[in-house]
N, C-alpha and C positions, 0 to 999 in steps of 0.2 A: 504494500500500500504506500509506504514512504517513497519508493522509487517512482510510482505512478504520480503521486502528488508533486514530487520534486521535478519530474519531467514536465508536468503541466505548468508549474510556476515558472520554469525556465522559458518555456515557449511563450507564456504570457508576457514576460519581460521584454521579449523581442518583437511583440506585436506592434504594428503601426496602424493608426486610425486616420483615414483620409475622409474629410467631411465636405459635402457639397449641398447647397440648398439655400434656405431662407432663414427667417428670424427664429424658427424653432431650434436651430442648431448653430447660429452665428455666435461666436464668442469674442467678437470685438473687431470686425473688419471695417466697419464704417469709420471714417475720419472723425476725430473728436470734435472738430469745428462744425460739422454738419449733422452729426448723428444724435438723435434724441436718446439713444441707448447709453450715452455717456453722461446723462443727467438723472437726478433723482426723479422718481422713486426707484428706477432701475438699480438693481444691485443691493438694495437695503438689507435683504436677508442673506445674500451671498454675493460677493465676499465682504459686504459691509459698506460698500461704496459703488458707484456706477463703474462697470467694467466693460461696457460695450455689448453686453448681453441684453436682448430685448425681453427681459424678465426681471422680477425683483429678486431672483435667486438663480438657481442652476437651470440650464437648458438641457435638452435631450443629449447633446454631445457629452456633457459632464457625466450624466448617468451611464451612458454606454461605455465611456472610457473607464469609469469606476468598475463596472461589471467586468470589463476585459482585464482589469488589474493594472492599468496604466494611467499616467497623468493625462489630463485633457490636452489634446494637441494645440500647438501654438496657432494663433490666427495668422493667416497668410500675410497680412499687412505688417506684421512684426518680424518676418523671417530674416531680414537683414540686420535687425537691431538686437538679436539675441545670439548667445553662443551656439555653435553648431550642435552641441549636446542637447539643446532644447528642442531640436528637430527630430530627435530619435523616437518620439511617440507619434509621429505623423504630422499632418497639417490640416488646418481648417480653412477651406476656401469659401464658405458660405457667407452670404450678405443678406441681412434682413430686408424684406420687401421685394426680393427678386423672385424669379420663377424660371420655368423652362424657356419661355420667350421673354422679350423685353417687357418690363412692367412700368408702372408709374414711378417706381424708385429707380433713379438713374444710377444703377449699380450693376456690377457684372452678373449677367444671367448664367444659367447652367452651362451653356456652351463655353462661355468665357472662363468660368471657373475650371472647367475641364482642361481648357487650353493652358491655364496657369499651372495646373498639375503636370501636364505633358511637358511644358518647358522645364520644370524642375527635374523631371526624369531625363530629358535630353541633356541638361546641364550636370547630370550625374549627382545631384543632391540626394536622390534615392536611386538605388541600384536594384538589380534583379532579385537579390536575396531579400531586400526590404519589401519589395512588392509581392514576393511569394508568401510572405508572412504578414499580410496586411488585411485590413477590413475596410470596406467602403461604406459610408453612411450617406444616404441621399434622403433629403427631406424637402418636399415641395408641397405646399399647402394651397391656399386660395388666391395668391397674388395674381396668377394668370387669369383666373376667373374675374377677379375684381377689376383688372385692367380692361378686359373685354367688355364687361358691363358698363364701365365708366365711359367707354367710347361708343357704345351701341345702345344707349338708353331709348332711342326711338323705336327699337325693335321690341321693347317690352310691352 
């Protein structure tokens, strides 16, 4: 039993989580100067101050990372401002308000988020071994629908 548990914990420590989507999983990709997620009441229960999450506490990304036994991956916007070791848990490309298509939030949609990820792979920030032992989290809620409805109210 110990050998099984030991093997599981070792594999968990090497897992990487790559996150794509909207506000349900965004951990701080909006610029502070324009993002309401950097203002109270966001963050009041976790981490105690606004942190870029569109929640007063944790978002789905935080829970999934915890379940996997890893730290929440760094938000893409911070990738150049942190030590390389902070990238070992993966990366979060999600932007609140976005969708599969362009939405009312002028932020990177799903295609652009995937392009960001692909560039990092091409730049060898993440290699084959990293990708072989990774999990992708995709969250897309209602922003595409809201954008469609906002532009097509005459059809209702």
